[in-house]
N, C-alpha and C positions, 0 to 999 in steps of 0.2 A: 505493501499499499505504498505512495508516495504521496505526499502533504509539502507545503508550499511551508514557510520558516514561519509566515504568524501561524498556522497550525498547529507546527511541535511546539510554540510555544506554549501557546495556551494547553495544550496535552500535555504538559512537564509541569503547568499550574496545577492544573485537573490532580495529576494523578501526587506532586508533593501536600496538597492539601487535601487532599486523602488518607496521606503517609500521615499526617501529621495527627489528625481525628484521629484512628488509628495507635499511633502514640499516646494518646490521650487519653486512649479509653481503656489502654495497655497501664500507664502506668493509675487506672483508678483517678484522674483527675477528670474528666468528663466523661460519661457514657454517651452517645449520642447514638438513641432508636433502636440499639440492639443492634445492629445488620454486620453483617459475616464480611468477608473482606474478600469472594469471590459475589457478591452484589452485588459490593459497591462495584467492584472492577469491572462484570459487563455490563452494567448504569454508563459508566465513563467509557470505555471500549466503544455505545450504542455512542454517548453524544456523541464521540469525535468520528466516527463512521457516516453517521445522520449529518453533521457543519462538515468534514470533509470532500460532502458527493453534492455539497450544496456553496461551493466556496469556486468562483472564479479563477482564485488563482491556483489551487491544488486542482480542476479539470483544465488550464490549458499548462501547467507541469507534468500532467499524467498523460495526455493526448499529445506531446514532443512538440509543437507548435511553438511553443516560445522558445525566442533565441538565446544561444549561447552567450555566455557575456564574456568578451572581453574578445571578438571580434566585429569587423566592422565591414557593412554593406559597401 
């Protein structure tokens, strides 16, 4: 699955937030809804896939229509 830089940053941020929430849950600081890790992972994967399918930059990157950097016409 190819993604643009913006979508990669958002995916990383979502994973970081989920990781911090699970760390807080493991340290018994904050219990958030009792969700299991695989439920959150599947939800994040679904959101990321749905968002990247509707992202014009990701669609251009995957189709190969985006010009290569550094080349002059």
